[in-house]
C-alpha positions as CSV (number, residue, x, y, z in Angstrom):
1,M,0.0,0.0,0.0
2,A,1.3,3.5,-0.8
3,S,-0.5,6.3,0.9
4,A,0.2,10.1,1.3
5,A,1.2,11.7,4.6
6,A,-0.7,14.7,6.1
7,S,0.9,18.0,5.5
8,G,-0.1,21.7,5.8
9,E,3.1,23.1,4.5
10,S,3.1,25.3,1.4
11,A,4.7,23.8,-1.8
12,P,7.0,25.6,-4.1
13,G,6.3,26.0,-7.9
14,F,7.0,23.2,-10.2
15,A,7.8,23.1,-13.9
16,P,6.0,19.9,-15.2
17,P,8.1,17.7,-17.3
18,D,6.9,16.6,-20.8
19,F,4.4,13.7,-20.4
20,E,3.5,11.7,-23.5
21,L,0.0,11.0,-22.3
22,N,-0.8,14.7,-21.4
23,E,-4.5,15.4,-22.0
24,A,-5.0,12.0,-23.6
25,T,-8.6,11.0,-24.1
26,I,-10.2,7.5,-24.2
27,D,-10.2,7.6,-28.0
28,S,-6.6,8.5,-28.3
29,L,-5.5,5.9,-25.8
30,Q,-7.6,3.2,-27.7
31,E,-6.1,4.2,-31.0
32,G,-2.6,3.9,-29.3
33,M,-3.4,0.3,-28.3
34,R,-5.0,-0.6,-31.6
35,S,-2.0,0.5,-33.5
36,G,0.4,-1.2,-31.2
37,K,2.0,2.0,-29.9
38,Y,0.8,1.2,-26.4
39,T,-0.3,-1.8,-24.4
40,S,-2.5,-1.3,-21.4
41,R,0.4,-2.4,-19.3
42,R,2.6,0.4,-20.8
43,L,-0.3,3.0,-20.0
44,V,-0.3,1.8,-16.4
45,E,3.5,2.1,-16.2
46,L,3.4,5.6,-17.6
47,Y,0.6,6.8,-15.3
48,L,2.3,5.2,-12.2
49,A,5.4,7.0,-13.0
50,R,3.5,10.2,-13.4
51,I,1.9,9.7,-9.9
52,E,5.3,9.2,-8.4
53,E,6.8,12.2,-10.2
54,T,4.0,14.7,-9.8
55,D,1.7,13.4,-6.9
56,R,4.3,12.2,-4.4
57,Q,7.3,14.2,-5.5
58,G,7.5,17.5,-7.3
59,P,4.4,19.6,-6.6
60,A,3.1,16.8,-4.4
61,I,-0.5,17.4,-5.0
62,R,-1.4,14.4,-3.0
63,A,-4.4,13.3,-5.2
64,V,-3.8,9.6,-5.1
65,I,-4.2,8.0,-1.6
66,E,-3.1,4.6,-2.8
67,T,-2.2,2.8,-6.0
68,N,-3.4,-0.6,-7.0
69,P,-0.6,-3.2,-6.5
70,D,-2.4,-5.5,-9.1
71,A,-2.8,-2.9,-11.8
72,L,0.0,-4.1,-13.9
73,A,-1.2,-7.8,-13.8
74,I,-4.8,-6.7,-14.6
75,A,-3.5,-4.7,-17.5
76,E,-1.5,-7.7,-18.8
77,R,-4.6,-9.9,-18.8
78,L,-6.6,-7.2,-20.7
79,D,-3.7,-7.0,-23.2
80,A,-4.0,-10.8,-23.7
81,D,-7.7,-10.5,-24.2
82,R,-7.1,-7.7,-26.9
83,Q,-4.6,-10.0,-28.6
84,A,-7.2,-12.7,-28.7
85,G,-9.8,-10.4,-30.3
86,R,-11.8,-10.0,-27.1
87,V,-12.1,-6.1,-26.6
88,R,-15.0,-5.4,-24.2
89,G,-15.6,-1.8,-25.3
90,P,-14.2,1.8,-25.1
91,L,-12.8,1.3,-21.6
92,H,-10.9,-1.8,-22.4
93,G,-7.3,-1.3,-20.9
94,I,-8.0,2.2,-19.8
95,P,-6.5,3.2,-16.4
96,I,-9.0,4.9,-14.1
97,L,-8.9,6.3,-10.6
98,I,-11.8,6.0,-8.1
99,K,-12.6,7.8,-4.9
100,D,-11.6,6.1,-1.6
101,N,-15.2,5.8,-0.5
102,I,-16.1,3.2,-3.2
103,D,-15.6,-0.4,-2.2
104,T,-13.0,-2.6,-4.0
105,A,-12.6,-6.3,-3.0
106,D,-8.9,-6.3,-3.7
107,R,-5.6,-5.4,-1.9
108,M,-6.6,-1.7,-1.7
109,L,-8.4,-0.2,1.2
110,T,-11.7,1.7,1.3
111,T,-11.6,4.2,4.0
112,A,-13.4,7.5,3.1
113,G,-10.1,9.0,4.1
114,S,-10.5,8.0,7.7
115,L,-8.1,6.0,9.7
116,A,-11.1,4.5,11.4
117,L,-11.6,2.2,8.5
118,A,-7.9,1.5,7.7
119,D,-7.9,-1.9,9.4
120,D,-10.4,-3.7,7.2
121,R,-11.2,-4.3,3.5
122,P,-14.6,-4.7,2.0
123,A,-15.7,-8.2,1.0
124,A,-17.2,-7.3,-2.3
125,D,-16.7,-4.7,-5.1
126,A,-19.2,-1.8,-5.2
127,F,-21.7,-2.4,-8.1
128,I,-20.1,0.3,-10.1
129,V,-16.6,-1.2,-9.6
130,A,-17.8,-4.5,-10.9
131,R,-19.3,-2.7,-13.9
132,L,-16.0,-1.0,-14.5
133,R,-14.0,-4.3,-14.4
134,R,-16.6,-6.0,-16.8
135,A,-16.1,-3.0,-19.1
136,G,-12.3,-3.6,-19.1
137,A,-11.2,-0.7,-17.1
138,V,-8.0,-0.9,-15.0
139,I,-8.6,0.4,-11.5
140,L,-5.3,2.2,-11.2
141,G,-5.8,3.5,-7.5
142,K,-7.9,5.3,-5.0
143,T,-8.1,9.1,-4.7
144,N,-7.9,11.3,-1.7
145,L,-11.1,13.1,-0.5
146,S,-12.4,15.4,2.1
147,E,-12.7,12.9,4.9
148,W,-16.1,11.2,5.3
149,A,-16.9,13.0,2.1
150,N,-16.8,16.3,3.9
151,F,-19.5,15.3,6.5
152,R,-17.4,15.6,9.6
153,S,-17.1,19.3,10.4
154,T,-18.4,22.7,9.3
155,H,-14.9,24.0,9.5
156,S,-13.0,21.5,7.5
157,S,-10.5,22.0,4.7
158,S,-11.7,20.5,1.5
159,G,-9.3,17.8,0.2
160,W,-8.0,17.0,3.7
161,S,-8.3,13.5,5.3
162,G,-6.6,11.8,8.2
163,R,-5.3,9.1,5.8
164,G,-4.3,11.1,2.8
165,G,-3.4,14.7,4.1
166,Q,-4.2,17.8,2.1
167,T,-4.8,17.6,-1.6
168,R,-3.6,20.6,-3.5
169,N,-5.0,22.3,-6.7
170,P,-2.6,21.8,-9.6
171,Y,-3.5,25.2,-11.1
172,A,-2.4,27.0,-8.0
173,L,-0.8,24.8,-5.3
174,D,-1.9,27.1,-2.4
175,R,-5.6,26.9,-3.6
176,S,-8.1,24.4,-2.6
177,P,-9.0,21.5,-5.0
178,S,-12.5,21.7,-3.6
179,G,-14.3,18.6,-2.5
180,S,-15.1,16.2,-1.5
181,S,-13.9,14.4,-4.6
182,S,-10.8,16.4,-4.3
183,G,-8.3,13.8,-5.4
184,S,-10.4,12.8,-8.4
185,G,-10.6,16.4,-9.5
186,A,-6.9,17.3,-9.0
187,G,-5.6,13.9,-10.2
188,I,-7.4,14.0,-13.6
189,A,-6.6,17.7,-14.1
190,A,-2.9,16.8,-13.5
191,N,-3.1,13.9,-15.9
192,L,-2.5,11.1,-13.3
193,A,-5.1,9.1,-15.3
194,C,-7.6,9.6,-18.1
195,L,-10.7,9.4,-15.9
196,A,-11.9,9.3,-12.4
197,V,-15.1,8.5,-10.4
198,G,-16.2,10.8,-7.8
199,T,-19.2,10.9,-5.5
200,E,-21.6,13.8,-4.7
201,T,-24.2,14.5,-2.1
202,D,-24.2,18.2,-2.7
203,G,-21.4,19.6,-5.0
204,S,-18.8,16.9,-4.4
205,V,-18.4,16.0,-8.1
206,T,-19.4,19.3,-9.7
207,S,-17.5,21.7,-7.5
208,P,-14.1,19.9,-7.7
209,S,-14.6,19.5,-11.4
210,A,-15.2,23.2,-11.8
211,A,-12.2,24.0,-9.6
212,N,-9.9,21.8,-11.8
213,S,-11.1,22.6,-15.2
214,L,-12.9,19.4,-15.7
215,V,-16.2,18.0,-16.9
216,G,-18.1,16.6,-14.0
217,I,-21.5,14.7,-14.1
218,K,-23.8,14.4,-11.1
219,P,-26.4,12.0,-12.5
220,T,-30.0,11.7,-11.5
221,V,-30.1,9.9,-8.1
222,G,-30.9,6.3,-9.0
223,L,-29.2,6.2,-12.4
224,V,-26.0,4.9,-10.9
225,S,-26.0,2.3,-8.1
226,R,-25.0,3.4,-4.5
227,A,-24.4,0.0,-3.3
228,G,-20.9,-0.5,-1.9
229,I,-20.2,3.2,-1.4
230,V,-19.6,4.8,2.0
231,P,-22.8,6.9,2.3
232,I,-24.0,10.2,3.5
233,S,-27.6,10.3,2.2
234,H,-29.6,7.8,0.2
235,S,-31.9,10.7,-1.0
236,Q,-28.9,12.7,-2.6
237,D,-25.9,10.4,-2.9
238,T,-24.6,9.4,-6.4
239,A,-21.4,8.5,-8.0
240,G,-20.4,10.3,-11.2
241,P,-17.8,10.7,-13.9
242,M,-15.0,13.3,-13.8
243,A,-12.9,13.7,-17.0
244,R,-11.2,16.3,-19.2
245,T,-13.8,16.1,-22.1
246,V,-17.6,15.7,-22.2
247,R,-17.2,12.7,-24.5
248,D,-14.9,10.9,-22.0
249,A,-17.4,11.7,-19.3
250,A,-20.3,10.4,-21.4
251,I,-18.4,7.1,-22.1
252,L,-17.7,6.7,-18.4
253,L,-21.4,7.4,-17.5
254,G,-22.6,4.7,-19.8
255,A,-20.2,2.2,-18.0
256,L,-21.4,3.2,-14.5
257,A,-25.2,3.4,-15.1
258,G,-27.3,0.4,-14.8
259,P,-30.0,-1.2,-12.6
260,D,-28.8,-2.9,-9.4
261,P,-31.1,-5.2,-7.5
262,R,-29.2,-4.3,-4.3
263,D,-30.1,-0.7,-4.9
264,P,-33.5,-0.3,-6.5
265,H,-34.9,3.2,-7.2
266,P,-38.6,3.5,-7.4
267,G,-38.6,6.4,-9.9
268,R,-36.1,4.8,-12.3
269,P,-37.5,4.4,-15.8
270,S,-37.5,1.0,-17.2
271,R,-35.7,2.0,-20.3
272,L,-32.7,4.3,-20.2
273,P,-29.7,4.9,-22.6
274,T,-26.7,2.6,-22.4
275,D,-24.5,4.8,-24.8
276,Y,-24.5,8.4,-23.9
277,T,-22.2,9.4,-26.7
278,R,-25.0,9.2,-29.2
279,F,-26.4,12.4,-27.7
280,L,-23.2,14.4,-28.3
281,D,-24.0,17.0,-31.0
282,P,-21.7,19.9,-31.8
283,A,-24.7,21.8,-33.0
284,G,-26.8,21.0,-30.0
285,L,-27.3,24.6,-28.8
286,K,-29.2,25.5,-31.8
287,G,-32.8,26.2,-30.9
288,A,-32.3,25.1,-27.2
289,R,-34.3,27.1,-24.6
290,I,-32.0,27.8,-21.8
291,G,-33.0,29.6,-18.6
292,I,-30.5,31.8,-16.7
293,P,-31.2,31.8,-12.9
294,R,-29.4,35.1,-12.0
295,E,-30.8,35.5,-8.5
296,K,-28.5,33.4,-6.1
297,F,-26.4,32.0,-8.9
298,F,-24.5,35.1,-10.1
299,G,-22.5,37.5,-8.1
300,Y,-19.8,35.0,-6.9
301,S,-17.2,37.6,-8.0
302,R,-17.0,40.4,-10.6
303,A,-14.5,38.5,-12.7
304,T,-16.8,35.4,-12.7
305,D,-19.7,37.5,-13.8
306,K,-17.7,38.9,-16.7
307,L,-16.7,35.6,-17.9
308,A,-20.3,34.3,-17.5
309,H,-21.6,37.3,-19.5
310,D,-19.2,36.5,-22.3
311,T,-20.3,32.9,-22.2
312,L,-24.0,33.8,-22.5
313,E,-23.1,35.6,-25.7
314,V,-21.4,32.4,-27.0
315,L,-24.5,30.4,-26.2
316,K,-26.6,32.9,-28.2
317,S,-24.3,33.1,-31.1
318,H,-24.6,29.2,-31.5
319,G,-28.3,29.4,-31.7
320,A,-29.5,29.0,-28.0
321,I,-32.6,31.0,-27.0
322,L,-31.9,32.5,-23.6
323,I,-34.6,33.3,-21.2
324,D,-32.9,35.7,-18.9
325,P,-33.5,36.0,-16.1
326,A,-35.3,32.7,-15.3
327,N,-34.8,32.8,-11.6
328,L,-35.2,29.5,-9.7
329,P,-38.1,29.6,-7.2
330,N,-37.3,28.7,-3.6
331,A,-33.5,28.9,-3.9
332,G,-32.1,29.1,-0.5
333,K,-35.3,28.1,1.2
334,Y,-34.2,24.6,2.1
335,D,-30.7,25.2,3.5
336,D,-31.7,24.1,7.0
337,S,-33.9,21.3,6.0
338,E,-31.3,19.9,3.6
339,L,-28.9,19.7,6.5
340,D,-31.4,18.1,8.7
341,V,-32.2,15.3,6.2
342,L,-28.5,14.7,5.7
343,L,-27.9,14.3,9.4
344,Y,-30.8,11.8,9.9
345,E,-29.7,9.8,6.7
346,F,-26.0,9.8,7.5
347,K,-26.6,8.1,10.8
348,A,-28.9,5.5,9.4
349,D,-27.1,4.9,6.1
350,L,-23.6,4.7,7.6
351,N,-24.8,2.3,10.3
352,R,-26.3,0.1,7.5
353,Y,-23.2,0.3,5.4
354,L,-20.9,-0.6,8.3
355,A,-23.1,-3.6,9.2
356,G,-21.9,-4.9,5.8
357,R,-18.3,-4.8,6.9
358,P,-18.5,-7.2,9.8
359,H,-14.7,-7.3,10.3
360,S,-14.3,-3.6,10.7
361,P,-13.5,-2.6,14.2
362,V,-15.7,0.4,13.6
363,K,-19.3,-0.8,13.5
364,S,-21.3,2.3,13.8
365,L,-21.3,6.1,13.5
366,K,-20.9,6.2,17.3
367,D,-17.8,4.0,17.0
368,A,-16.3,6.4,14.4
369,I,-16.8,9.3,16.8
370,V,-15.2,7.5,19.6
371,F,-12.3,6.5,17.3
372,N,-11.7,10.1,16.4
373,D,-11.7,11.2,20.0
374,R,-9.2,8.4,20.9
375,N,-7.0,9.3,17.9
376,A,-7.3,13.1,18.1
377,D,-3.6,13.7,17.5
378,R,-4.0,12.0,14.0
379,E,-7.6,12.8,13.2
380,M,-8.5,16.0,14.8
381,E,-5.4,18.2,14.6
382,Y,-7.1,20.6,12.3
383,F,-10.8,20.4,12.9
384,A,-13.5,18.6,15.0
385,Q,-16.4,16.3,14.2
386,E,-19.5,18.3,15.2
387,L,-21.5,17.2,12.1
388,M,-20.9,13.5,13.1
389,Q,-22.0,14.3,16.7
390,M,-25.1,16.2,15.4
391,A,-26.0,13.1,13.3
392,E,-25.5,10.7,16.1
393,R,-28.2,12.5,18.2
394,K,-30.8,12.1,15.5
395,G,-33.5,9.6,15.8
396,P,-34.6,6.9,13.2
397,L,-35.9,7.6,9.8
398,T,-39.4,7.2,11.0
399,T,-39.1,10.4,12.9
400,K,-41.8,12.9,11.9
401,A,-39.3,15.9,11.7
402,Y,-37.2,13.9,9.2
403,R,-40.2,12.9,7.0
404,Q,-41.4,16.5,7.0
405,A,-38.0,17.9,6.1
406,L,-37.5,15.4,3.3
407,E,-41.0,16.2,1.8
408,K,-40.3,19.9,2.0
409,N,-37.0,19.6,0.2
410,H,-38.5,17.6,-2.6
411,L,-41.5,19.9,-3.0
412,L,-39.5,23.1,-3.0
413,S,-36.6,21.8,-5.2
414,R,-38.6,19.7,-7.6
415,K,-42.3,20.5,-8.3
416,E,-42.1,24.2,-7.0
417,G,-38.5,24.6,-8.1
418,I,-36.6,23.3,-11.1
419,D,-39.8,21.7,-12.6
420,A,-41.8,24.8,-12.2
421,I,-39.4,27.3,-13.8
422,M,-38.7,24.8,-16.7
423,D,-42.5,24.3,-17.3
424,K,-43.1,28.1,-17.1
425,H,-40.6,28.9,-19.9
426,R,-40.5,25.5,-21.7
427,L,-36.8,25.2,-21.0
428,D,-34.4,22.5,-22.0
429,A,-32.0,23.4,-19.2
430,L,-30.9,26.0,-16.6
431,V,-27.4,27.4,-17.0
432,C,-25.2,29.5,-14.7
433,P,-21.7,29.6,-13.3
434,T,-20.9,26.6,-11.1
435,Q,-19.1,28.7,-8.6
436,G,-16.3,31.3,-8.4
437,P,-12.5,30.8,-8.3
438,V,-11.4,28.5,-5.5
439,W,-10.2,29.9,-2.2
440,L,-6.8,29.5,-0.3
441,I,-6.2,26.2,1.5
442,D,-6.6,27.2,5.3
443,L,-6.0,24.2,7.7
444,V,-6.6,26.7,10.6
445,N,-10.0,28.1,9.7
446,G,-11.2,25.7,7.2
447,D,-12.8,26.5,3.8
448,S,-13.8,30.1,2.9
449,G,-15.6,29.3,-0.3
450,G,-18.8,31.2,-1.1
451,Q,-21.9,30.2,-2.9
452,S,-22.3,27.7,-5.7
453,A,-25.0,26.4,-8.0
454,T,-24.9,22.8,-6.7
455,Q,-27.7,22.8,-4.2
456,P,-30.9,22.8,-6.3
457,A,-30.0,19.7,-8.4
458,A,-28.5,18.0,-5.4
459,V,-31.5,18.3,-3.1
460,A,-33.9,17.5,-6.0
461,G,-31.8,14.4,-6.9
462,Y,-31.7,15.8,-10.5
463,P,-28.8,15.8,-13.0
464,H,-26.1,18.4,-13.1
465,I,-23.2,18.8,-15.5
466,T,-20.3,21.3,-15.2
467,V,-17.9,22.1,-18.1
468,P,-14.9,24.4,-18.1
469,M,-15.9,28.0,-18.8
470,G,-12.6,29.7,-18.5
471,F,-10.1,31.0,-16.0
472,V,-9.8,33.9,-13.5
473,H,-6.2,34.7,-12.6
474,G,-5.3,31.3,-13.8
475,L,-8.0,29.6,-11.6
476,P,-10.6,27.5,-13.4
477,V,-14.2,28.4,-13.4
478,G,-17.0,26.1,-14.6
479,L,-20.4,26.5,-16.3
480,S,-23.4,24.4,-15.0
481,F,-26.1,22.8,-16.9
482,F,-28.9,21.3,-14.8
483,G,-32.5,20.3,-15.4
484,R,-35.2,17.7,-14.8
485,A,-34.8,14.2,-13.6
486,W,-33.3,11.8,-16.1
487,S,-32.4,14.6,-18.6
488,E,-28.8,13.5,-18.9
489,P,-29.1,13.2,-22.7
490,V,-30.3,16.9,-23.1
491,L,-27.7,18.2,-20.8
492,L,-24.9,16.2,-22.5
493,K,-25.9,17.5,-25.8
494,L,-25.9,21.1,-24.6
495,A,-22.7,20.7,-22.6
496,Y,-20.9,19.1,-25.6
497,A,-21.9,21.8,-27.9
498,F,-20.6,24.4,-25.5
499,E,-17.3,22.6,-25.0
500,Q,-16.8,22.2,-28.8
501,A,-17.6,25.9,-29.4
502,T,-15.1,27.2,-26.8
503,R,-12.5,24.6,-26.0
504,V,-11.1,26.6,-23.0
505,R,-9.5,23.8,-21.0
506,K,-5.8,23.9,-20.7
507,P,-3.5,21.7,-18.5
508,P,-2.3,23.0,-15.1
509,T,1.2,24.5,-14.7
510,F,1.5,23.7,-11.0
511,A,2.0,27.3,-10.2
512,P,2.7,28.2,-6.6
513,T,-0.2,30.7,-6.4
514,A,-2.8,32.5,-8.6
515,D,-1.5,34.8,-11.3
516,L,-2.8,38.2,-10.2
517,S,-1.4,39.8,-13.3
518,R,-4.1,38.2,-15.4
């Protein structure tokens, strides 16, 4: 096992060396393997060297918490399959990183970044890991995250975990990678792999994707199985793709999505796409009716607003019909009730998950709290665990207050929120900046980030895609596309068309800080 150490020290600037897989896509890697230029084993070797050179040494962004000791052997078997004419699909032989709250039944750990889970391994793969293996992906390693998916303290630093230390943003090493899928975001931005899987309850895929100039997809809750993932909330949790292009993210979504008998979802349609790349249309903006929710979702910063204004002109120039403003009803009116629901569900869902790991010394949320208290020198040097303590005090999911809060959230965010404004203006999607430029890493006071556009889709359980929109002082800013339940095909079409029209992503330079001259 190779894991990162905790560190709060600032890192110097770093001139990245040439890397032959820089900004590689699934298609380019597959072409390399078809032509014989690469094997899957060679890809794994190159990415492992990149992790050693860039993640553990050099700028030491600490995105990868652990590499897979079996990755080379897995790649060799997939190479043999290719030689025999058995290619499973677009992910065959492609190295991929997954967040360290997703179960793998192998020699890697699954800890949610917490030392409390470091003495036990899951007995079975998460459903999505099994799907990735069947698709021929090579699980290259686990990524660092905000510990317990950022549900431990209100004063935490995104990207910090007791097991992995502090992940840094490769665009400016003193800036936050955002979270909680911090390592997945920073790692793919830094070209440590082609793709990563993150998880989101509210912003944990889309925010780090925006902060690292990536495409991030938070699917409709129920599209992707939650079985075998360390939970926060069954009503909001979902895994999702994080990639450098919309096409790569769409390919990965197709591999992840599928019905799971262990995780049935009552609202899941019986027929859903299996190939999301067929919705990618470079002319997809033409005639699309797009609502602009200005109230609450603009004003993150003056520079972000200017970038967003220029972006709206791009949308119009490519044929989109903008309804501006199309303010979202009830935005901000379920802040408290969202937290209340998460607290109730975290206790119930985590206890249920831990019951499925019978050999773990931590068997409940209460045990995890006790572990942190007993290991405060390693786990609570920087911040406490008041969210976990608040959750432990909650009653069961039959409690009236919980049921009322959940009903309120769904009513305000769905029927009287996203659905209402889309019905009113006959919209295909809502579009706004994902968030402003990321804040400085601060292990003393925790995150200082402001508002974002993640909450409405997260609380509703609806899909949300962020795409690189540009840069402010060298710091990435994303553009959000969100809409009705199960509208991934529409959102992907719009997001792809925008990406093809702008192509603003550029790889990081591992600068020591933001470039205030730009």
